[in-house]
N, C-alpha and C positions, 0 to 999 in steps of 0.2 A: 864257089863257096856257098854253102846253103842259105837261103832267106831265112831271117828271124821268123819265129812264130808269131801269129796275129796276137794281138791283145786280147785276152780273153773277155767275156761280157762282165764276169764279175770284178774285173778292175778296169774300169773305163778311165781313158786320160782325162785330164783336166779340160783339155780342147774339146774331146767328144762330149764331155758333160755340159760344156758351155753351148755347145751347137745344138743341142736337145732342149726342147721345151721343158719346163720343170716337171710336169706331170710324167714325163717319159723318162727323165733321165734315171741313172742307177744312182739309189741313193748312198751318201756316204758318211753321213752323219748318225751317229749310233742312236738309238731310242732310248729313253729313259724309262726307269721302273714303272714311273705313273702311267706312261702311253700303255706299256705292257698289261698292266693290271687292268686297265679299263678296257683294252680289247678283249682281256679274258673274261671280263663280267659280261661284255655283249655276247661273246661266243658261248658262254653258260646259258644265255636265254635260248640260243639256237639248239644246243645239244638236249637241253632238258624239253625242250619241245618236240626234238626228234624221238628221243629214247625212252622217256616216261611212259607214253602212250604204248610204244612197241612192247616194252617190257611188261607193263602191267595193267594199263587202262583197257588197251584193246583186247588183250586176250580176256580179260574178265569181262569184259562188255559183249565180246561175240560167244563167250562160253554160256551167258546169260540168255542170248538169243536163240542161238543154235548150239546147244550141248553135244549133241550127236554127229556134228561134221564140224567141231571147232577147228582142228588143224587145218582142213581145206579152206574154210571160209578166212581164216587168219591169214594163211598164205595168200588169198586174191586180195584181200584189203591192202596188206602190206606190199603187195607187188603192184597194184594201180598206184597207191601211193609213191612208190619209187619209179614208175613209169612217169608220172608228173614231174619228179624231181630231175629226170633225164632231160626232159623238155626244157623246164624253166631255169634251171641253174645257169647253162651258157647263154641262154636268152637276155635273162636278167644281167648277166655279167656284161654281155656285148652291149645292152643298152646303156648301163653305166660309163663303159668306156668312152661312149658318144656324147654323155651328159654334159651340157654347158650351164647348168644352173649357177647363179650367182653365189650360192652356198657352197659350191664344190660337187663332185662328180658322184661320189659314194653314199654319203651319209643320208641322204633323202630317201634313197632306195632301202637303205637299212631301217629307218624309221618306219616308213610305210609298210615294209614287211611286217615288221614287229606288230604294228596296230591291227593289221589284217589278219595276221597269224593268231592274235587272241580272240578277234571275232570268229575265226573258223573252228578254234578249241571249245568256244562256249556254243557252237553250233553243235558240235560232236557230242556235247554233255547232254543234249535233248534228243539222241538219236535211239530208236529202239529197233531197228530194222537193219539188216546187213547191208542194204542198199544204201541208207541213210548214212552209217557209219563209213562206208565206202567213199562216198561224195564228200563226207566232212573231213576225211583224212587226205584225200587228194587236195582239197583246198588249202588245208593246213601244210601240207609238202609243198605246194607251190609257193606260199608265203614264206616259209621258214627257208626255202632254197633260194629266194631273192635275197633275204639276209645273208645268208651262207656266201653267196656269190660275191657280195661287196665287201665282208669281212674278211674273207679269204684274201682277196686282193690288196689288203691293207698291209701284208707282210713285205710283197716285192715293192710295192709303191714307197714304203717308208724304212724298211730295214736293210741295212747293209748286208752283203754275202757274208762276212765273217761273223755276223752276229745272228744269222738265220737259224742256226741249228739250235741255239739256246733259246731264242724266241718261239721258234717252232715247238720246243719242248714244253714251254709254257703254255702255249695256245692250245697243246694237245690235251693239257690236263682237264679242261670243261668237258672234253667228250665223255671222260669216266665219271669225273665228279657231277656232271650234270645226271647221269645215270643214278648216283648214289642220293644226291639231293633230290632228285625227284622221286625215287622209289619211297625214299623216307618221307617226303610229302605226301604221297599218296596212301601210304600204308599206316604210318604212324602219328601224322600231325591231322590229316583229312581223311576222314572215312568215306567210303562211297565212291563209285564211279564218277557220278555226277559233280559233285564238290571237288573232287580231285583235277577235272578238267578246267573248272572256274579257277580254282588256286593258280592252276599252271598257267593260265591265261593271263592272269595278272602279272606274274614273273616276266612272262616272255615280252609282255609291252613294255614293263618298267626298268628291267636290266641293261636293254642297250642304250637307254637316255643319256647317262653321263658320257659314254663314249661320242656319242652323235653332237653333245653340246659343248664338250670339253677337250676335243682332239680336232688339229687342222685337217682340213679336206681340201686337196688342190683343185683350183677352178681350172677348167678348160675352155680355151678360146675356140670358139666356132671356127676359125681357119684352120685350127689344128685337130679337129674332129677327125678320127678316122672314117674310113667308109664302111656302111654295113652292106654285109653280103651273105646270104645264105651259105654261099660256097666256102666262106671263111671259116665255118665250123668244121669243116674237113680239114686237118692238117696231114698234109702230105707225108707218108713214112719215107719216101725218096728224099724229099727236102729237108725234112725235120726227124732224122731216125731216132735220134736219142729221145726226141719229145714222145714219140710214138712207142718206144720200148719203156719209158717212164710210165705211159698209160697202162700198158700191158701188164706191166708188174703190179700197178696200183689194183687195176682190175682182179687178178688173180688172189691176191692176197686178201682184198674186200670180199670176193666171192667165198673164200675159205672162212672168213668171219661171219658173213652171212649164213653160211651152212652150219656154222656151230653154235651160233647164239639164238636162232629165231626160235628153236623150241626148247630152249633151255628150262623155261617154267615146267612145259609138259615131260621134260626128261626127269627133272626131280621128282615130278609127282607120280609117272608112270613107270619108270624105269628103276630109279633110284627107291622109289616107293618112300619117300621123305612124308613125315606126318603133315608138316607144315611147310608146304614148297614156297610159299610167299615169303615166309622169314628166311628159308634157307636160300633163295635167290638174293635177298638182301644180302646176307652175310657173304655170298659168292662175289657179289658186285663190290662189297667193301674189301674183301681181300685183294681181288683184282685191281681195285683203285691204289690202294697203298702200295701194291708191288709196282704198279705204272709209275706214280707219283715218284717212286724211289730211285727208277732209272731214266726217266725221259729228259728232264733238264740236263741231267750229268752226261748223259750221251750226247746228247745235242751239243754241249759245251766241249766235249770231248772231240767230236767232229769238227767243230769250228776251229779248235787249236791245230789238230793234225791237217785239216783240208781233206780228210777222207770222209766218205760217204758210204761207197759200196759195200765195204766189208762190214759195216755195222747193219746194212738191210740185210745181208745174206744170214748172218748168225741171228738176228731177231727172228727172221724167218724159220730157222731151224728149231729155235726155242719155241715158238708158236706151234710147230708141227708136233713137237713132243708133247705139248699139253692136250691136243686133240688125241693123240694115241692114249694118254692115260684115260682119257674118259671112254674112249671106244673099247679097251680091254678090261679096265677094272671100275665099272661102274658102282660105286659106292661113295658114301657121303664124305669120307676122311679124304679120300683119293680126287673128289671134286673140287674140296678146298684146295689141295696141293695144286691142282691143274689150273685153279684160279690164279693162284700167285705165279706159276710159271708162264702163264699167258699173258698176265699183266705185265711182267718184266719184259718178257719179248716184244709185246706191243707196244710198251713205252719207247723202247729204242727204235723200233720201226717208225712210229708215230713222227717223232722229232726229225730223226736223220732223212727219212725219205721226202718229208715235206720240205725240208730244205735243197734237197737235190733238184726237187722238181721245179722249183723257182728258179734253179740254174740253167734249165733247159728250155724254158719257155721261148716260143719262135719269135715274138715281137713284143717290145715294150708298150707300145701303143695298143695293144689289146690284151692286156694281162688279166682282166677279168674274165673275159670270154674264154681265153685259154686255159685259166685255172677253173672254169665253168666246164671245159672240156674234160679236164682231169676229174672233175667232181662226178662226170658221168660214170668213171670207173668206181666211184663210191657209190652211186645210186643204181646203176644197171644191175650190180649183182644181188640188190633187193627185189628185183623183179626176177632173174634167173634163180636164186638161192630157193624161194618157196617152189618153184616150179621142179626143181631138183630133189629138194628135201622131203617135200611132203608126200610124193610116191615111195621114196626111199624108206621114210619112217613107217608108213602103213603097208608096202607090199614087197619092198625089195631089202629086207634084212635088217630094218630097224636102226636103232640109235648106232650099234657097232660099226654099220657100213657107212653111215651118215659121218660118223667123226673120223674113220680112216679116210674118205675122200676129203674131208676137211683138212686133214693133215698132207697129204698128196698135193693138193691145189695150192695150199699155202707155201708148201716147199718149193714148188715150181715158181710160183711168183716171186719169192726172194732170188732164186737162182738166176732169173732171167735180167737180174739188174746188171749183171755181168756186160750184157749188150750196150750198157750205155757207155760211150766212149770218152766224152768231154767232161767229165766229173770223175776225180781222183778217185 
């Protein structure tokens, strides 16, 4: 007679939950809308801090400093910042996993990262050399990734598995809403690169405060603190194959995203030849955001109800690849608007469902923030590799058509590889 299947991690027994210390137990109580709203607000600060400089402030600042070499210099600065993110994110997550502060494990890191990120953005506002911009952006990335590591861990720390798709959908909205609000802030409300950095710094510091002050944060007892080891940052593909494949799929999709978006402002300016590329970029971001918000929470809830994750990821990748091909073969303003809507719809589904899927394949409950930091390397490393690939393609190897075809191929591969993940339906 065959043995019964083991209890999956997403459905711990009462005995298992009781035997594990509270910070490490699988959550079973659904989070309330107020908790989700405060987390979304805190995440908004992180993504405004990430994307507003990348989309507007850094391109304009570098173009003013080095107009003849703007593509290469922007690629260099963003790559250095992403390299800092690759190191800091899992390290900050591992440190928060081991923090035994009286007020909890995560919130102190979130608030400290916010304050220091605001200071780094103020430093960036005063730079007039490429070296100064690079150093300021590295500092900002380090601090913002400290925030991101602890805020990302909030979902597996607090949200039951059968609610994670919907919550991940809500948490994914700030990634694009932050771009929209940030671009509006620095193009329509505040004018000038320096004042834009200052306004952004204020919001990065203030927005996480309600989440830090008004939500619980589990305290870790010193005796339960996990061991810190550099070897622990390597998750063995043989021992944890599903986690390894989740990392690979995320890396490839985010590499496609990096290839397709880094030079979007220059694409509108030099290929589409739009008269006002800054305003055009804002329009595309708005269209993309509306499409994403229309799909992300719906897809997350649908995935929660059906228990299926992989099929949503695959179809989202197909849709995103189609958007890139539109830009490759029909580089006109109307097609760019359509592509933005298609890309937003696809990425909305991907963001919600893939984030939920990843929380179900984490190797250990004791190291959630560290392991999610390792996953976040798959978000950050493409920002290093993306400029290294896209800059020579745009300048020497076929230009934007080749760039967007490569974007489509990489994105499609990333979504299809999710079939290698066996433990998630």
